[in-house]
N, CA, C and O atoms as a GROMACS GRO file, in nm:
protein
  472
    1LEU      N    1  12.044   1.958   5.220
    1LEU     CA    2  11.958   1.846   5.250
    1LEU      C    3  11.840   1.893   5.334
    1LEU      O    4  11.855   1.976   5.424
    2THR      N    5  11.724   1.841   5.304
    2THR     CA    6  11.607   1.873   5.385
    2THR      C    7  11.599   1.773   5.499
    2THR      O    8  11.610   1.652   5.479
    3LEU      N    9  11.579   1.826   5.618
    3LEU     CA   10  11.568   1.745   5.739
    3LEU      C   11  11.432   1.772   5.799
    3LEU      O   12  11.393   1.887   5.819
    4ARG      N   13  11.357   1.664   5.827
    4ARG     CA   14  11.226   1.683   5.889
    4ARG      C   15  11.207   1.586   6.003
    4ARG      O   16  11.261   1.475   6.003
    5THR      N   17  11.131   1.630   6.101
    5THR     CA   18  11.096   1.548   6.216
    5THR      C   19  10.946   1.526   6.217
    5THR      O   20  10.868   1.620   6.200
    6LEU      N   21  10.907   1.400   6.236
    6LEU     CA   22  10.766   1.365   6.246
    6LEU      C   23  10.742   1.303   6.383
    6LEU      O   24  10.823   1.225   6.431
    7VAL      N   25  10.631   1.337   6.444
    7VAL     CA   26  10.587   1.273   6.567
    7VAL      C   27  10.453   1.209   6.537
    7VAL      O   28  10.357   1.277   6.502
    8ASN      N   29  10.448   1.077   6.551
    8ASN     CA   30  10.328   1.000   6.521
    8ASN      C   31  10.277   1.030   6.380
    8ASN      O   32  10.156   1.041   6.358
    9GLY      N   33  10.370   1.043   6.284
    9GLY     CA   34  10.334   1.064   6.145
    9GLY      C   35  10.307   1.208   6.105
    9GLY      O   36  10.286   1.235   5.987
   10GLU      N   37  10.308   1.300   6.200
   10GLU     CA   38  10.281   1.442   6.171
   10GLU      C   39  10.412   1.519   6.166
   10GLU      O   40  10.493   1.511   6.258
   11VAL      N   41  10.434   1.594   6.057
   11VAL     CA   42  10.555   1.675   6.044
   11VAL      C   43  10.548   1.788   6.147
   11VAL      O   44  10.456   1.869   6.145
   12VAL      N   45  10.648   1.792   6.237
   12VAL     CA   46  10.651   1.896   6.340
   12VAL      C   47  10.768   1.993   6.321
   12VAL      O   48  10.770   2.101   6.379
   13GLN      N   49  10.866   1.954   6.239
   13GLN     CA   50  10.980   2.040   6.210
   13GLN      C   51  11.028   2.009   6.069
   13GLN      O   52  11.022   1.894   6.024
   14GLU      N   53  11.075   2.111   6.001
   14GLU     CA   54  11.135   2.090   5.870
   14GLU      C   55  11.233   2.202   5.844
   14GLU      O   56  11.202   2.320   5.867
   15GLY      N   57  11.351   2.167   5.797
   15GLY     CA   58  11.452   2.268   5.771
   15GLY      C   59  11.555   2.216   5.672
   15GLY      O   60  11.554   2.099   5.635
   16ASN      N   61  11.643   2.305   5.632
   16ASN     CA   62  11.746   2.270   5.536
   16ASN      C   63  11.882   2.281   5.604
   16ASN      O   64  11.914   2.382   5.666
   17THR      N   65  11.961   2.175   5.592
   17THR     CA   66  12.091   2.172   5.660
   17THR      C   67  12.188   2.275   5.606
   17THR      O   68  12.281   2.315   5.676
   18GLY      N   69  12.169   2.319   5.483
   18GLY     CA   70  12.260   2.417   5.425
   18GLY      C   71  12.222   2.560   5.456
   18GLY      O   72  12.306   2.650   5.446
   19GLU      N   73  12.096   2.582   5.494
   19GLU     CA   74  12.048   2.719   5.513
   19GLU      C   75  12.010   2.752   5.656
   19GLU      O   76  12.018   2.868   5.697
   20ASP      N   77  11.967   2.653   5.732
   20ASP     CA   78  11.904   2.680   5.861
   20ASP      C   79  11.992   2.655   5.983
   20ASP      O   80  11.947   2.675   6.096
   21LEU      N   81  12.116   2.613   5.964
   21LEU     CA   82  12.207   2.589   6.076
   21LEU      C   83  12.295   2.712   6.100
   21LEU      O   84  12.337   2.778   6.005
   22LEU      N   85  12.322   2.741   6.226
   22LEU     CA   86  12.415   2.850   6.256
   22LEU      C   87  12.556   2.815   6.213
   22LEU      O   88  12.630   2.900   6.163
   23PHE      N   89  12.595   2.686   6.233
   23PHE     CA   90  12.726   2.637   6.194
   23PHE      C   91  12.705   2.515   6.105
   23PHE      O   92  12.627   2.426   6.140
   24SER      N   93  12.772   2.510   5.992
   24SER     CA   94  12.756   2.399   5.898
   24SER      C   95  12.801   2.268   5.962
   24SER      O   96  12.877   2.267   6.059
   25PHE      N   97  12.754   2.156   5.905
   25PHE     CA   98  12.799   2.025   5.953
   25PHE      C   99  12.950   2.015   5.941
   25PHE      O  100  13.016   1.964   6.032
   26ALA      N  101  13.006   2.062   5.830
   26ALA     CA  102  13.151   2.054   5.811
   26ALA      C  103  13.225   2.127   5.922
   26ALA      O  104  13.324   2.077   5.974
   27TYR      N  105  13.177   2.246   5.958
   27TYR     CA  106  13.240   2.322   6.065
   27TYR      C  107  13.229   2.246   6.198
   27TYR      O  108  13.327   2.239   6.273
   28GLN      N  109  13.112   2.190   6.227
   28GLN     CA  110  13.092   2.120   6.353
   28GLN      C  111  13.182   1.997   6.363
   28GLN      O  112  13.240   1.971   6.468
   29VAL      N  113  13.194   1.922   6.253
   29VAL     CA  114  13.281   1.804   6.253
   29VAL      C  115  13.426   1.847   6.273
   29VAL      O  116  13.499   1.786   6.351
   30ALA      N  117  13.468   1.951   6.202
   30ALA     CA  118  13.606   1.999   6.216
   30ALA      C  119  13.633   2.047   6.358
   30ALA      O  120  13.739   2.019   6.414
   31ASP      N  121  13.539   2.119   6.415
   31ASP     CA  122  13.556   2.172   6.550
   31ASP      C  123  13.565   2.058   6.652
   31ASP      O  124  13.654   2.059   6.738
   32LEU      N  125  13.475   1.961   6.643
   32LEU     CA  126  13.479   1.846   6.734
   32LEU      C  127  13.607   1.766   6.718
   32LEU      O  128  13.662   1.714   6.816
   33SER      N  129  13.654   1.755   6.595
   33SER     CA  130  13.774   1.675   6.568
   33SER      C  131  13.899   1.734   6.631
   33SER      O  132  14.000   1.665   6.645
   34ARG      N  133  13.894   1.860   6.670
   34ARG     CA  134  14.007   1.919   6.741
   34ARG      C  135  14.016   1.864   6.882
   34ARG      O  136  14.124   1.866   6.943
   35LEU      N  137  13.903   1.813   6.936
   35LEU     CA  138  13.897   1.768   7.075
   35LEU      C  139  13.896   1.616   7.089
   35LEU      O  140  13.957   1.561   7.181
   36ILE      N  141  13.827   1.549   6.998
   36ILE     CA  142  13.813   1.403   7.007
   36ILE      C  143  13.829   1.341   6.869
   36ILE      O  144  13.813   1.408   6.768
   37THR      N  145  13.859   1.213   6.868
   37THR     CA  146  13.863   1.138   6.743
   37THR      C  147  13.724   1.082   6.717
   37THR      O  148  13.673   1.002   6.795
   38LEU      N  149  13.663   1.125   6.609
   38LEU     CA  150  13.531   1.074   6.574
   38LEU      C  151  13.546   0.936   6.512
   38LEU      O  152  13.633   0.912   6.428
   39GLU      N  153  13.460   0.845   6.553
   39GLU     CA  154  13.462   0.707   6.508
   39GLU      C  155  13.334   0.676   6.430
   39GLU      O  156  13.233   0.742   6.451
   40PRO      N  157  13.338   0.576   6.341
   40PRO     CA  158  13.215   0.537   6.271
   40PRO      C  159  13.106   0.504   6.372
   40PRO      O  160  13.129   0.432   6.470
   41GLY      N  161  12.986   0.556   6.348
   41GLY     CA  162  12.874   0.533   6.438
   41GLY      C  163  12.854   0.643   6.541
   41GLY      O  164  12.751   0.646   6.608
   42ASP      N  165  12.952   0.734   6.555
   42ASP     CA  166  12.934   0.847   6.647
   42ASP      C  167  12.818   0.933   6.600
   42ASP      O  168  12.794   0.947   6.481
   43VAL      N  169  12.746   0.990   6.695
   43VAL     CA  170  12.633   1.078   6.665
   43VAL      C  171  12.669   1.218   6.712
   43VAL      O  172  12.713   1.237   6.826
   44ILE      N  173  12.650   1.316   6.626
   44ILE     CA  174  12.674   1.456   6.661
   44ILE      C  175  12.538   1.524   6.669
   44ILE      O  176  12.464   1.531   6.570
   45MET      N  177  12.505   1.573   6.787
   45MET     CA  178  12.378   1.644   6.806
   45MET      C  179  12.399   1.790   6.767
   45MET      O  180  12.490   1.856   6.818
   46THR      N  181  12.316   1.840   6.677
   46THR     CA  182  12.336   1.975   6.622
   46THR      C  183  12.238   2.078   6.675
   46THR      O  184  12.244   2.194   6.636
   47GLY      N  185  12.147   2.038   6.761
   47GLY     CA  186  12.050   2.133   6.814
   47GLY      C  187  11.911   2.106   6.758
   47GLY      O  188  11.889   2.008   6.687
   48THR      N  189  11.820   2.193   6.791
   48THR     CA  190  11.680   2.174   6.756
   48THR      C  191  11.630   2.289   6.670
   48THR      O  192  11.646   2.405   6.707
   49PRO      N  193  11.568   2.257   6.555
   49PRO     CA  194  11.507   2.365   6.477
   49PRO      C  195  11.384   2.420   6.548
   49PRO      O  196  11.339   2.365   6.648
   50ALA      N  197  11.330   2.526   6.495
   50ALA     CA  198  11.211   2.589   6.554
   50ALA      C  199  11.093   2.491   6.556
   50ALA      O  200  11.091   2.392   6.482
   51ASN      N  201  10.998   2.520   6.642
   51ASN     CA  202  10.872   2.446   6.653
   51ASN      C  203  10.885   2.310   6.720
   51ASN      O  204  10.800   2.224   6.702
   52SER      N  205  10.991   2.290   6.798
   52SER     CA  206  11.003   2.162   6.868
   52SER      C  207  10.893   2.153   6.973
   52SER      O  208  10.840   2.254   7.018
   53ARG      N  209  10.862   2.032   7.012
   53ARG     CA  210  10.759   2.012   7.114
   53ARG      C  211  10.794   1.890   7.195
   53ARG      O  212  10.866   1.802   7.147
   54PRO      N  213  10.744   1.880   7.319
   54PRO     CA  214  10.772   1.762   7.400
   54PRO      C  215  10.708   1.638   7.339
   54PRO      O  216  10.609   1.646   7.266
   55VAL      N  217  10.766   1.524   7.370
   55VAL     CA  218  10.707   1.396   7.330
   55VAL      C  219  10.671   1.319   7.456
   55VAL      O  220  10.720   1.348   7.565
   56GLU      N  221  10.585   1.222   7.440
   56GLU     CA  222  10.534   1.143   7.552
   56GLU      C  223  10.562   0.995   7.527
   56GLU      O  224  10.576   0.954   7.411
   57PRO      N  225  10.570   0.915   7.633
   57PRO     CA  226  10.584   0.770   7.614
   57PRO      C  227  10.473   0.720   7.522
   57PRO      O  228  10.356   0.755   7.537
   58GLY      N  229  10.512   0.637   7.427
   58GLY     CA  230  10.418   0.584   7.329
   58GLY      C  231  10.426   0.655   7.195
   58GLY      O  232  10.386   0.600   7.092
   59ASP      N  233  10.478   0.779   7.194
   59ASP     CA  234  10.495   0.851   7.068
   59ASP      C  235  10.604   0.783   6.985
   59ASP      O  236  10.692   0.716   7.040
   60VAL      N  237  10.597   0.801   6.855
   60VAL     CA  238  10.702   0.753   6.765
   60VAL      C  239  10.760   0.874   6.694
   60VAL      O  240  10.687   0.950   6.629
   61VAL      N  241  10.891   0.892   6.707
   61VAL     CA  242  10.960   1.006   6.645
   61VAL      C  243  11.042   0.954   6.527
   61VAL      O  244  11.119   0.859   6.540
   62GLU      N  245  11.023   1.018   6.413
   62GLU     CA  246  11.101   0.985   6.294
   62GLU      C  247  11.177   1.109   6.250
   62GLU      O  248  11.120   1.218   6.245
   63VAL      N  249  11.303   1.092   6.218
   63VAL     CA  250  11.382   1.200   6.161
   63VAL      C  251  11.422   1.155   6.021
   63VAL      O  252  11.488   1.052   6.004
   64GLN      N  253  11.382   1.232   5.923
   64GLN     CA  254  11.410   1.199   5.783
   64GLN      C  255  11.508   1.301   5.726
   64GLN      O  256  11.494   1.421   5.748
   65CYS      N  257  11.606   1.251   5.654
   65CYS     CA  258  11.702   1.338   5.587
   65CYS      C  259  11.716   1.292   5.443
   65CYS      O  260  11.752   1.178   5.417
   66ASP      N  261  11.686   1.383   5.350
   66ASP     CA  262  11.697   1.349   5.209
   66ASP      C  263  11.833   1.288   5.179
   66ASP      O  264  11.935   1.333   5.232
   67GLU      N  265  11.835   1.189   5.096
   67GLU     CA  266  11.956   1.120   5.050
   67GLU      C  267  12.026   1.037   5.157
   67GLU      O  268  12.125   0.970   5.128
   68ILE      N  269  11.975   1.041   5.281
   68ILE     CA  270  12.038   0.962   5.387
   68ILE      C  271  11.944   0.854   5.437
   68ILE      O  272  11.982   0.737   5.444
   69GLY      N  273  11.821   0.890   5.472
   69GLY     CA  274  11.725   0.791   5.519
   69GLY      C  275  11.646   0.841   5.638
   69GLY      O  276  11.639   0.961   5.665
   70THR      N  277  11.586   0.746   5.708
   70THR     CA  278  11.498   0.778   5.821
   70THR      C  279  11.545   0.705   5.946
   70THR      O  280  11.578   0.586   5.942
   71LEU      N  281  11.548   0.778   6.058
   71LEU     CA  282  11.576   0.721   6.189
   71LEU      C  283  11.443   0.722   6.264
   71LEU      O  284  11.382   0.828   6.278
   72ARG      N  285  11.399   0.606   6.312
   72ARG     CA  286  11.268   0.595   6.377
   72ARG      C  287  11.288   0.541   6.518
   72ARG      O  288  11.351   0.438   6.537
   73ASN      N  289  11.233   0.612   6.618
   73ASN     CA  290  11.247   0.570   6.757
   73ASN      C  291  11.115   0.584   6.831
   73ASN      O  292  11.051   0.689   6.827
   74PRO      N  293  11.074   0.476   6.900
   74PRO     CA  294  10.958   0.488   6.989
   74PRO      C  295  11.003   0.553   7.120
   74PRO      O  296  11.115   0.529   7.166
   75ILE      N  297  10.918   0.634   7.178
   75ILE     CA  298  10.949   0.698   7.306
   75ILE      C  299  10.899   0.607   7.417
   75ILE      O  300  10.782   0.568   7.418
   76VAL      N  301  10.988   0.574   7.511
   76VAL     CA  302  10.951   0.488   7.623
   76VAL      C  303  10.970   0.564   7.753
   76VAL      O  304  11.048   0.659   7.760
   77GLU      N  305  10.899   0.521   7.854
   77GLU     CA  306  10.910   0.586   7.984
   77GLU      C  307  11.038   0.540   8.053
   77GLU      O  308  11.072   0.421   8.050
   78LEU      N  309  11.108   0.632   8.114
   78LEU     CA  310  11.230   0.601   8.186
   78LEU      C  311  11.198   0.513   8.306
   78LEU      O  312  11.100   0.538   8.376
   79ASP      N  313  11.279   0.412   8.328
   79ASP     CA  314  11.250   0.316   8.436
   79ASP      C  315  11.311   0.358   8.570
   79ASP      O  316  11.324   0.276   8.661
   80ARG      N  317  11.348   0.485   8.584
   80ARG     CA  318  11.400   0.536   8.711
   80ARG      C  319  11.364   0.683   8.722
   80ARG      O  320  11.333   0.749   8.622
   81ASP      N  321  11.369   0.734   8.843
   81ASP     CA  322  11.339   0.875   8.866
   81ASP      C  323  11.460   0.960   8.828
   81ASP      O  324  11.574   0.921   8.848
   82LEU      N  325  11.432   1.076   8.772
   82LEU     CA  326  11.538   1.171   8.741
   82LEU      C  327  11.566   1.259   8.862
   82LEU      O  328  11.478   1.282   8.945
   83GLN      N  329  11.688   1.307   8.871
   83GLN     CA  330  11.722   1.402   8.976
   83GLN      C  331  11.659   1.537   8.940
   83GLN      O  332  11.627   1.561   8.824
   84PRO      N  333  11.640   1.625   9.039
   84PRO     CA  334  11.582   1.757   9.011
   84PRO      C  335  11.667   1.835   8.910
   84PRO      O  336  11.787   1.813   8.899
   85VAL      N  337  11.602   1.926   8.838
   85VAL     CA  338  11.672   2.010   8.741
   85VAL      C  339  11.783   2.086   8.814
   85VAL      O  340  11.761   2.142   8.921
   86GLY      N  341  11.902   2.088   8.753
   86GLY     CA  342  12.016   2.157   8.812
   86GLY      C  343  12.105   2.068   8.896
   86GLY      O  344  12.218   2.106   8.926
   87GLU      N  345  12.057   1.951   8.936
   87GLU     CA  346  12.134   1.854   9.014
   87GLU      C  347  12.242   1.794   8.924
   87GLU      O  348  12.217   1.768   8.806
   88GLN      N  349  12.358   1.773   8.978
   88GLN     CA  350  12.465   1.710   8.902
   88GLN      C  351  12.436   1.561   8.884
   88GLN      O  352  12.395   1.495   8.979
   89PRO      N  353  12.456   1.507   8.764
   89PRO     CA  354  12.432   1.364   8.744
   89PRO      C  355  12.537   1.280   8.816
   89PRO      O  356  12.648   1.326   8.841
   90GLN      N  357  12.500   1.158   8.848
   90GLN     CA  358  12.594   1.065   8.910
   90GLN      C  359  12.696   1.025   8.804
   90GLN      O  360  12.660   0.993   8.691
   91VAL      N  361  12.822   1.026   8.841
   91VAL     CA  362  12.928   0.987   8.748
   91VAL      C  363  12.945   0.836   8.755
   91VAL      O  364  12.977   0.781   8.860
   92THR      N  365  12.924   0.772   8.642
   92THR     CA  366  12.944   0.627   8.632
   92THR      C  367  13.036   0.600   8.515
   92THR      O  368  13.063   0.688   8.433
   93GLY      N  369  13.083   0.478   8.507
   93GLY     CA  370  13.164   0.439   8.392
   93GLY      C  371  13.087   0.457   8.262
   93GLY      O  372  13.144   0.496   8.161
   94ASN      N  373  12.956   0.428   8.266
   94ASN     CA  374  12.876   0.440   8.146
   94ASN      C  375  12.863   0.586   8.101
   94ASN      O  376  12.871   0.614   7.982
   95THR      N  377  12.843   0.680   8.196
   95THR     CA  378  12.831   0.820   8.155
   95THR      C  379  12.963   0.871   8.099
   95THR      O  380  12.963   0.948   8.003
   96LEU      N  381  13.074   0.830   8.157
   96LEU     CA  382  13.204   0.872   8.104
   96LEU      C  383  13.228   0.813   7.966
   96LEU      O  384  13.279   0.880   7.876
   97HIS      N  385  13.191   0.686   7.948
   97HIS     CA  386  13.211   0.618   7.821
   97HIS      C  387  13.125   0.680   7.712
   97HIS      O  388  13.174   0.708   7.602
   98VAL      N  389  12.997   0.702   7.741
   98VAL     CA  390  12.905   0.752   7.640
   98VAL      C  391  12.921   0.902   7.617
   98VAL      O  392  12.934   0.945   7.503
   99ALA      N  393  12.920   0.981   7.723
   99ALA     CA  394  12.920   1.127   7.708
   99ALA      C  395  13.056   1.184   7.671
   99ALA      O  396  13.065   1.282   7.598
  100LEU      N  397  13.162   1.124   7.721
  100LEU     CA  398  13.295   1.181   7.700
  100LEU      C  399  13.385   1.096   7.612
  100LEU      O  400  13.501   1.130   7.591
  101CYS      N  401  13.333   0.986   7.560
  101CYS     CA  402  13.408   0.899   7.470
  101CYS      C  403  13.532   0.838   7.536
  101CYS      O  404  13.630   0.807   7.468
  102VAL      N  405  13.528   0.823   7.669
  102VAL     CA  406  13.638   0.756   7.739
  102VAL      C  407  13.625   0.607   7.712
  102VAL      O  408  13.514   0.553   7.723
  103PRO      N  409  13.734   0.536   7.675
  103PRO     CA  410  13.723   0.392   7.653
  103PRO      C  411  13.660   0.323   7.774
  103PRO      O  412  13.684   0.361   7.888
  104GLU      N  413  13.577   0.222   7.747
  104GLU     CA  414  13.495   0.161   7.851
  104GLU      C  415  13.576   0.113   7.971
  104GLU      O  416  13.535   0.137   8.085
  105ASP      N  417  13.690   0.046   7.948
  105ASP     CA  418  13.768  -0.005   8.061
  105ASP      C  419  13.827   0.109   8.145
  105ASP      O  420  13.831   0.100   8.268
  106GLU      N  421  13.872   0.216   8.079
  106GLU     CA  422  13.925   0.331   8.152
  106GLU      C  423  13.814   0.404   8.227
  106GLU      O  424  13.835   0.452   8.338
  107ALA      N  425  13.696   0.411   8.167
  107ALA     CA  426  13.583   0.482   8.228
  107ALA      C  427  13.545   0.419   8.362
  107ALA      O  428  13.515   0.491   8.457
  108GLU      N  429  13.547   0.287   8.370
  108GLU     CA  430  13.513   0.219   8.495
  108GLU      C  431  13.613   0.254   8.605
  108GLU      O  432  13.574   0.275   8.720
  109VAL      N  433  13.742   0.260   8.570
  109VAL     CA  434  13.846   0.294   8.668
  109VAL      C  435  13.828   0.438   8.717
  109VAL      O  436  13.836   0.463   8.837
  110VAL      N  437  13.804   0.531   8.625
  110VAL     CA  438  13.786   0.671   8.661
  110VAL      C  439  13.662   0.688   8.749
  110VAL      O  440  13.666   0.760   8.848
  111ALA      N  441  13.552   0.621   8.714
  111ALA     CA  442  13.428   0.632   8.792
  111ALA      C  443  13.448   0.576   8.932
  111ALA      O  444  13.397   0.632   9.029
  112ALA      N  445  13.521   0.465   8.944
  112ALA     CA  446  13.545   0.405   9.076
  112ALA      C  447  13.629   0.500   9.162
  112ALA      O  448  13.603   0.515   9.281
  113ALA      N  449  13.729   0.563   9.102
  113ALA     CA  450  13.813   0.659   9.175
  113ALA      C  451  13.730   0.780   9.218
  113ALA      O  452  13.746   0.831   9.329
  114GLU      N  453  13.641   0.826   9.130
  114GLU     CA  454  13.554   0.940   9.162
  114GLU      C  455  13.462   0.905   9.279
  114GLU      O  456  13.443   0.986   9.369
  115ALA      N  457  13.407   0.785   9.277
  115ALA     CA  458  13.316   0.741   9.384
  115ALA      C  459  13.391   0.728   9.517
  115ALA      O  460  13.334   0.752   9.624
  116ALA      N  461  13.519   0.690   9.510
  116ALA     CA  462  13.599   0.673   9.631
  116ALA      C  463  13.649   0.808   9.685
  116ALA      O  464  13.702   0.816   9.796
  117GLY      N  465  13.630   0.914   9.604
  117GLY     CA  466  13.670   1.047   9.649
  117GLY      C  467  13.815   1.080   9.626
  117GLY      O  468  13.869   1.171   9.690
  118SER      N  469  13.879   1.007   9.535
  118SER     CA  470  14.021   1.038   9.510
  118SER      C  471  14.041   1.117   9.384
  118SER      O  472  14.154   1.151   9.350
   0.00000   0.00000   0.00000
């Protein structure tokens, strides 16, 4: 499958999923499945092809994949300040739920215990 990324309508990356990945999608799914149960709607990030570039608030990024479709996202400015590079992120129920696939109700309990120092 050909995968291309456009920023504001300009093609900035293009590659083939069968030729340009270090590990095939099948391998990545199998490897992840050893650790977690993948659910419908889960997103697997596979890395960035060559020629990537930063985007700015107001840009529109489209990712097109032959036979699958197009994902289109506007870039918006973050409504809070980021911590310095290298700083550990704050552990919240949401970060546990989203990043580690912990069920939402369990994630809140774990985050509260972490915040309490236990």
